[in-house]
N, C-alpha and C positions, 0 to 999 in steps of 0.2 A: 626388603623395606618397601613400603608404599611409595609411589612416585612423589607425593607431596613431602614425605619425610626425606627422601633423597634430595629433592630440590632445596628444602630448607637447610639440610646439612651441608650442601655444597654452595649455599649462598645464591642459588639460582632463582631469579624472579621470573617465573614462567608466565605470569599474567598480571594484569593491573587489577588490584583489589578495588572493588566498588560496591556500594550499597544500592546502586541503582536498580538492580534486578528485584530485590525485595521491595523497594519503593514502587517500582512499576507494577509489581504483582498486587501490592496493597491498593494502588490506585484503581486497578481493574476490578478488584473485589468490591471496593466501595462503589464503583460505577455500576456494576451488575446489581448490587443491592438497591441502589437508587432506582434503577430501571424496574426491578421487581415491585418496588413500592410506589412507582410513578411519582417520585420526589423530584419535581421539575426544578426546584430551586437548587438542589444538590447537583442535578445533572448539568444545569447551566454553569455551575461553578467548576465543573470538571471538563467541560467541552471548550475547546479553543474557539474563538470567533469564526475561524474558517471551517469549523466542523461541518460535515455533511454525512448523510446516511442514504444508502442506495439498497434496493432489493431487486434481485433478478426475478422477473415475473415469468409466467408461462408462455408457451408458444414456441414454434420452431425458430422463429426470428426473435432471439432474446434481446431484451431491452431493459433499461433501468426503469423500474416503476417509480412514480412520484417525482421523476426528474431531479434527483439529488436533493432530498429534503435538507433545507438549511437550518441553522440554529434558531432562526426567527420563526420558521414554519413548523418546527417539531412540536407535536402535541401528544403523540402516543408512544409508549415504550415498545421496544421490539417484542414480537410475540414469542421469541425464543429465550427471553430473559430467565425463565424458570427451567431448571434441569439441564442447563448447558455446561459443558466441560471445557475448561481451559486446556486445550490439547498441547499447545506449545507457546513459548514466549521467547523471542529473540531480541537482543538489544545490540545496537550498533553505535560505536563511538560514544557511548554514554548519552546519546542525544535522540535516538530514534528507536522505536520498538515496534515489532510486528507480533500481534497475538492472534492465534487461531482458536476458534471455538467450534465444538461439534455437539450436536444433539442427535445422537445416533438413533434414538427411539423414533424420531420424526423425520429422519433423513434431511437434517438441516446443518448448515455450516456457515461460518462467517469469518472474515478477516477484519481486525481492528488495527489501525495505525495510531501510534502515540508519539508525541514529541516532548522532550524535556525542555520547557520554555521557562527561562529565568528560575531554574532550580525546581520546577514543579512539573510533574507528568500531566499532560493534557491530551484528551482524546481528539484526534484530528479527523478520522474517517471510520465509517463502518460500512462494510459491503457484505451482504448475506445472500445465500443461494439455497434453494430447496430442490430436492430431487422430485419434482412434480410429475404427476401422471397425466393422463388425458391428452390434451392437444400437444403436449411436449414429449409424448412417448417415443415418437420416431426420432426426435433429436437425441434423446437419451441413449439410443442404441448406437449412435455414431461413436466409433473409436477415435480417441484423440491422442496421437503420439506426441511426445514432448517436442519432437522436431517441428511439428506444425506450429506450436506456440512460439518456439524460438525463431522460426522463419518470419513470424510477424514482427518480432523485435529486431531482426536483421533488417527488415524493410524500414523500420523506424530509424535505426542508426544510419542507414544509407540516406534516407530523406533528410535527416538532421545534418549529416555531413555536407549535403548539397544545399542545405538551407531552403528546402522546397516546401512551402506551406501547403500546397495542394497534396503532395505525397504524404506529408505528416497527417493531414486530415483524413486521408484514405485509410489509415491504420488506427485511427482513434475514434472512440465513441464521441458523439456530439456533446455529451456531458463530461468530457475529459477534464481532468484537473492535474496540475503539477503542484506538489507541496514540498516546501523546504523552509529552512530558517534563513533570515537575512543577516546582514552584518550587525544589526542591533538585537539579535536573538529574538526576533519576532517571527511568528509563523506566517508564511505567505502562501496563498493559493492562486494559481494562474490558470485561466482558461486558455483555449488555443490561441486566441488573439493576443493575450498578454505574453504567453510563452513565445510565440513567433516574434513579437516585438523585441523581447529580451534577447533571443538568439540572434536577431538581426543586428543587435548592438554589440555583441561580444562573441568571442569564439566559442563554439560548442564544447562543453566540458565532457568530452566523450572518453578520452583515454582508451579508445577501443582496443588498441593493440595490447593493453595491459589489463583488460577486463576479462573476468572469468565468470561463467555461469556456475553459481554455487548451489542453487537449489531450485527445483521446479515442483510445485504442488498443484494438483488439479482436483478441485472440489466439485463432486457430483457432475463432472463433465460439463460444467457451466461457468465456473469461476476458476481462474488460475492465478497463482502468486509466484513470481519469479524473482529470485535474488541474484543480483550482479555485484560481484566484488571487484574493486580496483585496488589491489594491495599496495602498489607503489605510492598511491595518494591516500591510503587508509580511508577509502570511501566505499560506501555500500549504497546501491540503488535498488529500490523495490518497484516492480511493475505489477499491477493488478489488471488482469484481462478478463473479458467476458466473451462467451461464444454466441455468435449469431448464425444459426443454421450450421453450416460446415466451416464457417470462418470465425476468426478471433479478432477482436479489436481491443485496443488499450483503453482501460477505464481510468487508471490513475497511475501516476509516477511520483515516487517520494525519494528524497535523497538525504543522506546523513550529513552532507557537506553544506556549509553556509555559502550562499551566493553573494559575492561581493564584486564590486568594480564593474566596468563596462568598457568594451573596445568597439569602435565603430565597424560594423560589417553590414552587408545587405543580404537579404534572403531572396531566393528566386520566387516568382509568383506561382 
């Protein structure tokens, strides 16, 4: 018998049934169609107010082009809207999704973050990278072992545990953002100043001893997506990192958990 038949016959509930996957996939399909048609009204309706778009430009020192385009500044659709494949879609706790897109013909890839806000999937972030030639050719030849990326995250967790703003900034891009839902199910985006202020008021929600690296994806040796699971608290954290020369910095952090409450603590300078 197939596993599902065995589970049903034995009364085993092996997973939580949900329609969120299909709903998230439909939301992405509608979004890509709106991009291809330059339908700004439809795009505005599907983007959360904290939405931002970043592209990794060329050069050995990688940087975000356009300084994280905001929802107010967005005018043009992504140039990879046509011919892109939805390579993977992961959903965490029915509230956060990570979609990966690939355009193999043009050596392009992108990560999209979505959150289910008040029952509706909304796009929160888009980060894309291209395997560019020319002035980036030397950087493309660098090998990037997973351990190098994970070492950057280890430095982040160490700095967070010590509440050191300067060390946190050392491993983060200047356009760094943290995105999560609050107690009122609204999506919140924090820059480094806001993040440091919040961590200074409450204990870091690290659960480091119970955290596990579940997945590491490296896109064109320029963009990385790391999934950290915390099973005991049913929490998933997504880190997006970009490479600068031989180093990696954190571009964005997203969490499936809602941030609530505050306890007074101070951070180191």
